[in-house]
Wavefront OBJ file of the C-alpha trace (Angstrom):
o trace
v 295.672 235.264 -105.643
v 295.932 237.690 -102.574
v 292.813 240.199 -102.205
v 292.862 243.672 -103.091
v 290.154 244.289 -100.144
v 289.533 243.992 -96.260
v 286.936 242.499 -94.836
v 285.368 244.738 -92.064
v 282.369 243.964 -89.500
v 279.011 243.902 -91.523
v 280.912 242.900 -94.696
v 279.853 240.217 -96.832
v 280.920 237.856 -99.879
v 279.804 240.178 -102.138
v 282.784 243.026 -101.271
v 285.029 240.003 -102.747
v 282.864 238.592 -105.321
v 284.815 240.106 -107.989
v 288.035 239.254 -107.408
v 286.794 236.088 -106.621
v 285.508 235.220 -110.040
v 288.895 236.254 -111.977
v 289.805 232.767 -110.245
v 287.997 230.907 -112.564
v 290.081 228.915 -115.598
v 293.358 229.909 -113.773
v 294.518 226.473 -112.653
v 298.158 227.829 -111.949
v 296.380 230.095 -109.463
v 295.557 227.239 -106.899
v 294.061 229.333 -104.099
v 293.161 232.687 -102.766
v 294.277 234.928 -99.581
v 291.593 236.598 -97.876
v 292.366 239.797 -95.379
v 290.013 240.087 -92.318
v 289.950 242.168 -89.096
v 289.898 241.028 -85.569
v 286.786 243.156 -85.236
v 284.768 241.291 -87.919
v 285.842 238.045 -86.624
v 284.908 239.077 -82.812
v 282.467 241.361 -82.390
v 281.321 240.665 -78.965
v 283.163 238.944 -76.360
v 283.451 235.250 -77.069
v 280.538 235.271 -79.749
v 282.740 234.579 -83.164
v 281.282 235.418 -86.747
v 283.001 233.186 -89.506
v 279.994 233.573 -91.743
v 282.292 235.443 -94.271
v 285.204 233.093 -94.159
v 282.768 229.966 -94.534
v 281.231 231.649 -97.614
v 284.393 232.575 -99.329
v 285.628 228.878 -98.703
v 282.419 227.278 -99.861
v 282.502 229.242 -103.234
v 286.005 228.433 -103.847
v 285.194 225.117 -103.245
v 282.492 224.788 -105.360
v 281.891 227.797 -107.971
v 285.184 227.632 -110.263
v 286.187 225.171 -112.968
v 288.506 223.947 -110.404
v 288.406 223.600 -106.341
v 290.979 226.295 -104.885
v 292.502 226.736 -101.481
v 291.997 229.534 -98.878
v 294.620 231.444 -96.560
v 293.122 233.648 -93.914
v 295.244 236.784 -93.240
v 294.649 238.553 -89.991
v 294.427 242.245 -90.347
v 295.651 244.026 -87.171
v 295.882 247.608 -87.964
v 294.058 250.585 -88.840
v 294.419 254.028 -90.724
v 292.787 257.326 -89.464
v 289.933 257.522 -87.397
v 289.456 254.549 -84.800
v 285.748 253.771 -85.780
v 284.749 252.865 -82.116
v 281.251 252.340 -82.856
v 281.912 249.622 -85.448
v 284.773 247.962 -84.044
v 286.209 248.046 -87.314
v 289.841 246.949 -86.369
v 289.691 246.318 -82.636
v 286.701 244.886 -81.211
v 284.701 247.360 -79.450
v 284.791 245.726 -75.939
v 288.472 245.591 -75.990
v 288.495 249.447 -76.637
v 286.025 249.997 -73.736
v 287.237 248.407 -70.866
v 290.523 249.831 -68.626
v 291.928 245.784 -67.965
v 293.099 246.265 -71.786
v 295.362 248.826 -70.878
v 295.355 252.880 -71.637
v 295.766 254.136 -75.072
v 296.356 257.678 -76.172
v 292.956 258.746 -75.891
v 291.051 259.159 -72.429
v 288.430 256.458 -72.130
v 289.893 254.454 -74.705
v 291.450 251.124 -74.158
v 293.528 248.566 -75.327
v 295.459 249.799 -78.585
v 298.002 253.024 -79.232
v 299.076 255.022 -82.425
v 298.636 258.300 -83.808
v 296.102 260.795 -81.814
v 295.191 264.454 -81.754
v 292.300 266.150 -80.187
v 291.217 263.335 -78.329
v 291.051 260.885 -81.176
v 293.222 258.140 -83.408
v 294.196 260.108 -86.426
v 296.696 258.101 -88.193
v 297.996 254.653 -87.813
v 296.714 252.579 -85.005
v 296.610 248.905 -83.665
v 295.894 247.063 -80.637
v 298.162 246.215 -78.014
v 298.938 243.035 -78.636
v 302.491 243.193 -76.744
v 299.991 243.550 -73.440
v 299.418 240.117 -72.172
v 295.465 240.808 -71.238
v 294.886 241.741 -74.853
v 296.698 239.245 -76.567
v 295.093 236.611 -74.521
v 291.757 237.750 -76.357
v 293.074 237.257 -79.814
v 294.342 233.644 -78.721
v 290.894 232.756 -77.670
v 289.383 233.684 -81.374
v 292.545 231.751 -83.079
v 291.556 228.790 -80.932
v 288.050 229.522 -81.868
v 288.715 229.820 -85.867
v 291.135 226.851 -85.521
v 288.369 224.364 -84.333
v 285.901 225.780 -86.371
v 288.380 225.094 -89.750
v 291.709 222.935 -88.946
v 291.273 220.041 -90.936
v 289.349 221.612 -94.017
v 291.648 220.704 -96.939
v 290.636 223.619 -98.797
v 291.905 225.485 -95.802
v 295.912 226.186 -96.701
v 296.936 228.652 -93.924
v 296.829 231.371 -90.873
v 298.549 234.441 -91.998
v 299.356 236.655 -89.260
v 299.975 240.391 -90.518
v 303.291 242.100 -90.506
v 304.794 242.570 -86.560
v 305.919 245.957 -87.819
v 302.806 247.021 -87.878
v 302.618 247.049 -84.408
v 306.074 248.064 -83.123
v 305.276 250.956 -85.325
v 302.025 251.720 -83.740
v 303.171 251.391 -80.079
v 306.446 252.875 -80.202
v 308.008 254.801 -83.366
v 305.084 256.956 -84.310
v 305.773 260.100 -81.744
v 304.936 258.501 -78.329
v 305.432 254.959 -76.581
v 303.259 252.586 -75.208
v 304.601 252.228 -71.905
v 303.528 248.619 -71.924
v 305.277 248.365 -75.385
v 309.285 246.433 -75.599
v 310.296 244.890 -78.354
v 310.708 241.792 -75.540
v 307.301 241.977 -74.611
v 306.163 242.039 -78.081
v 307.767 238.750 -79.265
v 307.022 236.852 -76.060
v 303.625 237.764 -76.650
v 304.019 236.782 -80.766
v 305.660 233.795 -79.720
v 302.273 232.825 -77.556
v 300.066 233.305 -80.793
v 302.121 231.560 -82.791
v 302.466 228.497 -80.414
v 298.319 229.155 -79.656
v 298.292 228.780 -83.416
v 299.874 225.481 -84.688
v 298.045 224.026 -81.682
v 294.332 225.319 -83.169
v 295.834 224.371 -86.479
v 297.645 221.130 -86.481
v 296.749 220.662 -90.285
v 297.253 223.656 -91.438
v 300.331 226.185 -92.308
v 300.956 229.131 -89.745
v 302.353 232.314 -91.478
v 304.120 235.329 -89.464
v 305.397 238.005 -91.482
v 308.591 238.906 -89.221
v 309.603 242.286 -91.018
v 310.983 244.470 -88.097
v 310.961 245.580 -84.440
v 312.492 248.347 -83.007
v 315.625 246.499 -82.716
v 316.933 244.206 -85.132
v 317.475 241.597 -82.425
v 314.272 240.756 -81.670
v 313.252 240.012 -85.548
v 316.758 238.005 -85.556
v 315.649 235.620 -82.278
v 312.027 235.457 -83.561
v 313.206 234.094 -87.131
v 315.252 231.762 -85.509
v 312.498 230.590 -83.187
v 309.783 230.362 -86.325
v 312.569 227.936 -88.003
v 312.147 225.742 -84.629
v 308.408 226.169 -84.234
v 307.042 225.429 -88.030
v 306.365 228.999 -88.589
v 306.794 229.812 -92.471
v 308.256 232.737 -92.748
v 306.254 235.412 -94.237
v 306.483 239.236 -95.724
v 304.958 242.323 -96.908
v 306.658 242.947 -99.710
v 308.514 240.666 -102.276
v 311.290 242.807 -103.990
v 312.696 241.498 -107.660
v 315.627 239.627 -108.030
v 317.677 242.231 -110.066
v 317.325 244.415 -106.647
v 318.754 242.191 -104.701
v 321.874 241.268 -107.119
v 322.196 244.990 -107.083
v 321.674 246.383 -103.997
v 322.583 243.161 -101.752
v 320.187 241.454 -98.846
v 320.565 244.658 -96.655
v 317.261 245.794 -98.504
v 314.986 243.523 -97.489
v 313.415 243.186 -93.995
v 315.375 241.803 -90.835
v 313.217 238.932 -90.204
v 314.386 237.156 -93.958
v 317.636 238.754 -93.854
v 317.878 236.484 -90.791
v 315.958 233.742 -92.911
v 318.290 233.964 -95.667
v 321.417 233.420 -93.054
v 322.612 237.139 -93.338
v 325.686 237.008 -90.949
v 324.581 240.173 -88.997
v 321.549 238.717 -88.658
v 322.712 234.919 -87.345
v 324.393 234.230 -89.915
v 322.366 231.046 -90.139
v 320.777 229.836 -93.170
v 317.173 228.629 -92.096
v 315.437 228.154 -95.635
v 316.152 224.077 -95.332
v 313.704 224.728 -92.120
v 311.331 226.550 -93.081
v 309.213 227.306 -95.713
v 308.364 231.175 -97.444
v 305.068 232.416 -97.859
v 305.441 235.607 -99.801
v 302.865 238.948 -100.175
v 303.166 240.795 -103.772
v 301.698 243.978 -103.387
v 301.223 247.174 -105.566
v 304.124 248.547 -104.528
v 306.429 245.646 -105.757
v 304.914 245.848 -109.306
v 303.671 249.302 -110.393
v 304.005 252.079 -107.677
v 306.982 254.104 -107.158
v 307.366 253.131 -103.816
v 310.506 250.916 -104.354
v 311.936 253.415 -107.196
v 314.820 253.668 -104.867
v 315.743 250.125 -105.290
v 315.331 249.076 -108.823
v 311.593 248.909 -108.799
v 309.005 248.732 -109.473
v 309.242 245.250 -110.746
v 308.279 242.378 -113.206
v 306.266 239.603 -112.391
v 309.280 237.523 -113.820
v 311.877 239.500 -111.742
v 309.931 238.446 -108.833
v 309.283 235.089 -109.558
v 312.773 234.521 -110.100
v 313.477 236.076 -106.546
v 310.703 233.770 -104.974
v 312.636 230.922 -106.921
v 316.385 231.841 -106.449
v 316.361 233.945 -103.018
v 313.376 233.267 -100.917
v 312.643 229.592 -102.212
v 309.165 230.285 -101.542
v 306.544 227.632 -101.364
v 304.117 230.216 -101.779
v 303.276 233.498 -103.626
v 300.108 235.402 -102.696
v 299.915 237.928 -105.335
v 297.118 241.114 -105.055
v 294.522 241.285 -107.396
v 295.517 244.470 -109.284
v 293.558 245.871 -111.785
v 292.398 249.626 -113.488
v 293.221 252.214 -115.801
v 296.415 253.168 -113.184
v 297.563 249.889 -113.146
v 300.109 249.550 -116.383
v 299.689 246.179 -118.055
v 302.364 244.113 -116.208
v 300.861 244.463 -113.117
v 297.211 243.663 -114.121
v 295.726 240.760 -112.587
v 295.300 238.782 -116.084
v 298.640 239.135 -117.506
v 300.290 238.221 -113.518
v 298.128 235.176 -113.383
v 299.424 234.176 -117.456
v 303.256 234.667 -116.002
v 302.903 232.577 -112.832
v 301.185 230.046 -115.201
v 304.475 230.014 -117.613
v 307.290 230.401 -114.712
v 305.600 228.424 -111.624
v 307.370 228.430 -107.973
v 309.943 225.440 -107.948
v 310.424 224.711 -104.410
v 307.116 224.184 -102.884
v 307.989 221.084 -100.230
v 307.089 221.440 -96.873
v 310.295 221.234 -94.295
v 310.678 218.013 -92.431
v 307.983 219.586 -89.128
v 305.282 219.964 -91.017
v 302.683 217.974 -90.466
l 1 2 3 4 5 6 7 8 9 10 11 12 13 14 15 16 17 18 19 20 21 22 23 24 25 26 27 28 29 30 31 32 33 34 35 36 37 38 39 40 41 42 43 44 45 46 47 48 49 50 51 52 53 54 55 56 57 58 59 60 61 62 63 64 65 66 67 68 69 70 71 72 73 74 75 76 77 78 79 80 81 82 83 84 85 86 87 88 89 90 91 92 93 94 95 96 97 98 99 100 101 102 103 104 105 106 107 108 109 110 111 112 113 114 115 116 117 118 119 120 121 122 123 124 125 126 127 128 129 130 131 132 133 134 135 136 137 138 139 140 141 142 143 144 145 146 147 148 149 150 151 152 153 154 155 156 157 158 159 160 161 162 163 164 165 166 167 168 169 170 171 172 173 174 175 176 177 178 179 180 181 182 183 184 185 186 187 188 189 190 191 192 193 194 195 196 197 198 199 200 201 202 203 204 205 206 207 208 209 210 211 212 213 214 215 216 217 218 219 220 221 222 223 224 225 226 227 228 229 230 231 232 233 234 235 236 237 238 239 240 241 242 243 244 245 246 247 248 249 250 251 252 253 254 255 256 257 258 259 260 261 262 263 264 265 266 267 268 269 270 271 272 273 274 275 276 277 278 279 280 281 282 283 284 285 286 287 288 289 290 291 292 293 294 295 296 297 298 299 300 301 302 303 304 305 306 307 308 309 310 311 312 313 314 315 316 317 318 319 320 321 322 323 324 325 326 327 328 329 330 331 332 333 334 335 336 337 338 339 340 341 342 343 344 345 346 347 348 349 350 351
């Protein structure tokens, strides 16, 4: 199960209790992928708060008829007001210190994105392509690894898709002078190297979707295959769409993973695993209508097994009157139970 909820500063396990409880008696669903922001994990410099992670992990181990695994996804971008006072996404100390680089807003630092009248108004993200900012995120990941690695119920650390940073820094009307694709790739490789060192017994997943130019995503995906970083994604399209429209409808990183000719031409699936997100746009909204979507759970499972060779799939827990029957969590869970993943072995370079 993938959470539909993001943990921000001040949130507790109660924010996701209903989601978690839907795991009970779902033996085919082996774990839970949580979203948590950097601001929630590091409220002040070098002082880390892992209490909500610990509470969720403890509940997964003990509260249900069978223990569940935990995957932690770092949520690294925001929408709308920056919320400097709460550090909702980015720790306040980053925003308050000029050593972390300028922002589009005078007197605020360490991020880039859309703004108007001196405040963030749209998508924004930390300037992780700038080494001083990335240094602080790496320090947090190292502390998290020291705290959690070796726990057999911790399944993976998942880094949110790189395209959100590139969009915020370079594609939303103004460009951060610190941003280049090369700088962002360099800093991502630093983060991922530090992550596997901090989590030597735990999978590390990178949702490598897009940079400004495709060559950076190709280069990063090839590097990931050599350094035991799993291929992630923000969305999973159905097998019917890939059959009809070809692989050009998926992201640059995943095209590299599949060995598409213009993205390196080498099939990386024998060397790395894929851990795929399945979100609302894939299952019930009109976002992918031009690409044959939304897709049935069975169609997505076919793609996970036949094209992506996925070892893991994180299915967003969707409920409510606006969600059609096929995408309701209980029906998705039943589809997963009836049609499991078939390629769950790890590559040889995993510990």
